[in-house]
C-alpha positions as CSV (number, residue, x, y, z in Angstrom):
1,M,0.0,0.0,0.0
2,K,1.4,3.4,-1.0
3,L,1.6,6.0,1.8
4,F,0.3,9.4,1.1
5,H,2.3,12.4,2.1
6,K,0.7,15.6,3.2
7,T,1.5,18.5,0.9
8,S,3.0,21.5,2.7
9,A,1.3,24.8,2.3
10,L,4.3,26.3,0.4
11,S,4.3,23.4,-2.0
12,F,0.6,23.7,-2.6
13,Y,1.0,27.5,-3.2
14,M,3.9,27.0,-5.7
15,I,2.0,24.3,-7.6
16,H,-1.2,26.4,-8.0
17,S,0.2,29.8,-8.3
18,G,1.8,29.2,-11.7
19,F,5.4,28.9,-10.4
20,L,5.7,25.4,-11.9
21,A,4.7,26.8,-15.3
22,F,7.2,29.5,-14.9
23,K,10.0,27.0,-13.9
24,T,9.2,24.8,-16.8
25,R,9.4,27.8,-19.2
26,V,12.7,28.8,-17.9
27,K,14.0,25.2,-18.3
28,E,12.7,25.2,-21.9
29,E,14.6,28.5,-22.6
30,L,17.8,27.2,-21.1
31,D,17.5,24.0,-23.1
32,A,16.9,25.9,-26.3
33,A,20.0,28.1,-25.7
34,G,22.1,25.2,-24.6
35,G,22.6,26.7,-21.1
36,G,22.6,23.7,-18.9
37,N,20.4,22.4,-16.1
38,L,18.3,24.8,-14.2
39,D,18.5,22.8,-11.0
40,D,22.3,23.1,-11.1
41,L,22.2,26.9,-11.7
42,L,19.6,28.0,-9.2
43,D,17.4,26.6,-6.4
44,D,13.6,27.0,-6.1
45,D,13.8,29.7,-3.5
46,S,16.0,31.9,-5.7
47,L,13.9,31.2,-8.7
48,H,10.8,32.0,-6.8
49,A,12.2,35.6,-6.2
50,Y,12.4,36.1,-10.0
51,Y,8.8,34.8,-10.3
52,R,7.5,37.2,-7.6
53,N,9.3,40.1,-9.3
54,G,7.3,39.4,-12.4
55,D,10.4,38.8,-14.5
56,S,9.8,36.9,-17.8
57,P,11.2,33.4,-18.2
58,D,13.3,34.6,-21.2
59,Y,15.0,37.3,-19.0
60,V,15.7,34.8,-16.2
61,A,17.2,32.3,-18.6
62,A,19.4,35.0,-20.2
63,S,20.5,36.2,-16.9
64,L,21.5,32.6,-15.7
65,W,23.4,31.7,-18.8
66,N,25.4,34.0,-21.0
67,P,27.6,32.3,-23.7
68,A,30.0,35.2,-23.8
69,I,31.0,34.6,-20.1
70,E,31.3,30.8,-20.5
71,E,34.4,29.4,-18.8
72,D,37.0,27.4,-20.9
């Protein structure tokens, strides 16, 4: 029998607020630009700050990865 875990209030808010759609869109933008894995670049709390500011997923992806600054 599978145990059910109670969803925390913050998780419930993030799921239903549109944050997951925002995170998915940022991941898609990074993938399209070849910018790496979002989970390696930024944690959910920091990404949520961008979301609350109303920044676009395109802006967030561009600010996280810039090919001109890429290390050798």
